[in-house]
N, C-alpha and C positions, 0 to 999 in steps of 0.2 A: 326964103332963106337959103344962102349958099353953103356948100360942103366942102370939105377939102377935096382935093383932085382925087386921092385914093378912094375916098368913101363914094363919090361920085361914080367913079368907074365901076367900082364893086357892085354898086346898086343897079347900075346900067346892066352889067352882066347877069345879075339876079333875075332882073325883069326880063331879059332876053331869054333866059333859059326857061322862065315860066314854071319853075319848080316850086317845091315847098318852101324856099327861101324867100319868095317873092314877097313875102309879107314884111321882110326886114327893109325894104326900101323907104327911103324918106324917114329916117329915124330923127327924132327930136332930141337935139343935144343942148336946149334951153335950160339954163340953170344947172348944167352939170359941171362938176369940179374937173380940175385937170386931169386928175388921176382916173375919173370916170370916163372922160373923153379919151383918155390913152387906152382904157379897156374896151371901148367901142371901137376905136380904130383897130385893134387886134381882132375883135370879133368879126369886124367887117372884112378884114383881109382874109381871115379863115374861112368865111363865108364865101368869098369870091374864088378862092382855091377850090372850095366844095362845088361850088356852081361850075367851074371850069371843068372838073373831073365829070360832073354829071352830063354835061354838053357834050362830052367826047364819047360817052357810052352810046350804045345803039339806042334808036328812038324807042324800042319797046321795053328797054331797062328802065326808061324813066317814068313809064306808067305803072308804077306800082299803085295798087288798089289801097284805098284809104283803110280798108278793113284790115289788112295785112300790116300796114303802118301802125295801126292802132294796136294790133294783138302784139306787135313787137315792143311797142311801148309798154303795154300791159305786162308781158313777160318780164321786160326790163324792171318794171316797177315791183313785180312780185319777187323777182331774184333780190332785188334792192331791199324789200321789206323783209324777206327770208333772212337776209343777211344781218338786217338790223335787229330782227328778233333774236337770230342766234347770238348776235354781239350782245343784246340785252340779256339772253339767258346765261351766256359766259360770264357778264359782268355780275348778275344776280349770283351765280355759283360761286365767283371769286368773292363777291361780298360776303355771302355764307361761310366760306371758307376761312376769310379773314376774321369774320365775327368769332366763328369758333376757335380759331386759333388765338385771337384775342383774349377770348374768355379762358382759354386754357393756359394762356401767358398769366393772364391775372390770378388765376388759381394756384398756378405753380410759384408766382411772386409771393402771394399769400402764404401758401406753404412754406416758403424758403424763410419769410418773415418769421413766420411761427416757429420754425426749427431753429433760426437765429435767437429767438427769444428764449426757447427752451434751453438752448445752450448755453446763452448768457446766465440764465437762471441757475443751470447746473454749475457753471464756473463759479458764480457767486455762492453757491452752497458749498463748492469744494474749497473755496477760498475760506469760508467760515470754518468748514471742518480742519482744514490745515491750521488755521489759527488756533482752534479748539486743541487740536493735537499738540501744537507747539505749547500752548499753556499747560497742557497735561504733562508734557516732556518736561517743562521747566519746574512744574510742581513734583513731579517724580525725581528730578534731579535734586530739589531741595530735600526731599524725603529722606533720598538715599544720602544725600551728605549728612543730614542729621543723624540717620541710623548709624551711618560710619563713625560720626563723633561719639555718639552714645556706645557703641561697641568699643571704640578706643578707651572711653572712660570707664566702662565696665571692665575691660581687660586690664587697665591699669589698677583700678580698684581691686581686682581679683589677684593680680600679681602683688600687690602691697599687702594684700590679706595673705596670701601664701608665703610672702617673705616673712611676715610676722609669725607664721605658724612654723616655719622651716626652723630646725634647730641652728644655732650660731656657735661658732667657736669663740671659747674665751679662755684666758689664762688667769687662773686664780692661785695665789701663793706659789708661783713658779710652775704650776701643773695645768695642762690644757682640758678644758671640758667643753662638752655640747650642752647648751642650755636653750631653753624657750625664749624667744625674742621678748615676749611679755614678761616673762621672769626676770630677764637681764634689765629691762626697762623699770620694772618695780624697784629692784634693788638700787639702781642707779639714781632714781628719784628719791629714794629715802636717804642714801648717803649724799645727795645734793641738799636735803633738809639739814642733814648733821653738820655739814660744812658750814651752813649758813648760820648755825648757832641757835637754831631753834630745837632745844633739847626735848621739849615736850612733843612735838610732832615728830620728831625724830625717833624718840622712842615708841611712839605708838606705831609709826610706819614700820620700823623694824620688827616690832612684835608682831604686827599683821602679816608680814613677810614670812616670818616662820611659821605661822600657822597656816598659810596659804600654800606656801612650797616646802613641805616637810621633806627633808633628805636632799634638798638642793645642795649643789655644789657652794653656793653661798652660805651654807647655815653656820659654819664656824665664824665666817666674818660678819654675819648678821649678829650672832650671840656677843662676839667680842665688842662690836659698835654698840650694841644695845646696852651692855655694861657701861660703856663710856657715857651714852646720852642719860641713863639713869644718875650715874654719879654727878653729870653736868646738871641735872635738875635736883641734885641733892637727895635723891631717893637711894640713900645708901643701901638699904636693907636688901631693895630689889637688885641693885646693883652687885652686891655680894652673891646674890643668888645666880646672877647672869654670868659672872666672871668664874664662879666655881663651876657652873655647867660647861663654860667653854674649855677649861683646863681638863676637867674630867672627860669631856668627850674628845680633845684633840691634844693630849700632852706633847705630842711631837710638833706641834703647830709652831711656826717662827715666833708667834706672837704669845706664846703660852708664859713666857717669863714677864712679859709687860703685864699680862692678865694677872698673875699672881701678885705683882707689885700693886696694881690698881686695887685688887682684893684686899690687901693689907692695908692701903690707904683708906678704903671704904671702911674696914673695921675700925680704924683709928677715929675716923669721924663719927663714929657710933660709941666711941670710948670703950670699945673692945680691944684695949692695949695688949691683953694676952693673946687672944686671936690674932692680932696683927703681927706680934713677934713670932708666933708659931708659923704663920704664913710667909714672913720673911725667911725664917730658917729653912722651910721646905724650897723657897726660891734658891737660896743659896746652895742647898744640898743638890737639888735636881738640875739647876742650871748654873753652876758655879762660875763659868766663864762668860756669861751673859752680861750686857751693860745693866741690864735690870738687876742682877745680883749686886752689882757694885752699887746702883743707886739704892738698893734695899740696905745694904751695909749702912750706908750713910743715913737713910732713914730710921733704922733701928737705933742709931746713937741718939735720936732726938725723941724716941718714944719713953714715956715714964715706966718704971720698973714694974708698975702694977696697972 
């Protein structure tokens, strides 16, 4: 088999040197790939250079003993083995460290997840508490509003009651008096019934007013209108008593002349013409300038002699 020129030259040089590289002569390149052939060519060139260097050394330097070469190889292998073992130990140490770090990282991640979960649960609880507080605030606001409304109502009711209890100023027959609000209301209601023409109810209301409010500034008016109510319901005897009580109790009252005339009319209705004449005479004597006295004079002309 033929070799490239450089391979042949290198092989010849190695054989001539008779050194340890002589076994490289006549290499077989059959079946080698282009890349393999290129590698062999580079190896051959390197072997030639080494052979040339060996040839240039003194003859005694080329005569290394085989045991020294083997010892060098053994030492080299030992150093390689030691380096490999150190690399393996370092790799194992790194693997252990990485495993430990990975375990710590996994544990930290788990702790972080648990912490996040706890924080999320706390957040949800806080949200629920806030919602509950807001609901409580709304309930409290409604309760406060209701209490304020009730307070206003109670205050208004109390004010109304106090106003009903506080004396009020009224003018009766040209004079000013202080009367109880309920007293005024009762008298006004009785007079409203009187103006409505219900003499039975008016008489009962006025009589009840006199019993309930004895000494009231309305007493004289109550007596006068009670007499008129009794006259209106044709209870003439009771009317006579009411009018006489009024005139006796308030002879200076502006309505005293009217009361005497009404008294005389009530007497005439009971056929007490003598009593009616005497009452008209009293009217004309005590109140001669009053309109009632003139009306009494006219009424006297219509009364029978007896």
